[in-house]
Each structure stands twice: as C-alpha cells, then as structure tokens.
N, C-alpha and C positions, 0 to 999 in steps of 0.2 A: 758303778757306785761312786757317789761323790765323797771326796775327803775334805777336811777343813781347809786344805791348801788349794783345792780346786777352784779356779776362777768362777765357774758356774755357780758353785755353792756360795761363794762370797757375794756374787752379784744378786742371787736370789735373796740372800739374807739382807742386803742393803735395800732391795725393793720392798721387802715386807714392811719396813718402817715408813714408807712414803704414803702420806695421805694426799692423794691427788685432788681432794676437794679444798685443800688449803693453799694459800699463796706460797707458803714455805715448801710444801710438797711439790707444787708445780715448778718452783724454782729448782728444787732438787732433781726432778726428772729432766729438766732442761739441761742442767749441768752434767748429769750423767750421759745424756744423749750427745751433748757437745764433746765430751771426752771420748766417747766411742767413735764419733765421726773424726775427731782429731787423730786418733790412733789408727783408724782404718777408713780413709776417705772413700766415700761413696757406698759404704756397706749398708747404711740405713735406707738410702733410696733403693738400692738393689733389693733389700728384703721387703720393703713396702711394695715394690713392683711385683715381686713373687706373690705376696699376699693378695694383691688386687687381681692378678691373673687367676689364682686359685678360686677367688670369690666368683668369678664369671665362668668357671668351669674349665679353664685352660689347663691342660696337662703338660708337665715338664717332660723333656726328652727322657729323663730317667724313669718316668712313670708310664711312658707310652708302651703299648704292647709291642713285642718284638715279633717280626715275621718268622714263620717256621721255615727251615731250610730243607 
C-alpha cells in the first residue's frame, strides 16, 4: 500500500499532471528523467533494455524455468 510519503506515490502524482502533447509537458518529463538519471546513473538505459528484451520475448534469468533436481 502506498502512503503519502512513499516516493512511488509522489512520482505517480507528479506524472498525472504532465501533458506530453504540450511543450511544457515534454520539458517536464525531460527534467524528471534527467533527475532520475542524475540520481541513479544508467538506470534508465537499463530499464529500457529490459523492456526491449521483453518485447522480443527474451526471458530474464528470474523468469526462466528451473530444472528439477
């Protein structure tokens, strides 16, 4: 359950107000993504790579079936 102090809740609340069809909205998402990248370098590219791999049907090691012993 998300609480008001939860970073995920705050991020979702901020995203709800962005209109990506407007120049201001696109500037806002750019700023947000820049701040995420500044705080955690490489995390956006890593997530994008995971999304691309899932799109082509690649399964991560955590999703792979485990062999019976």
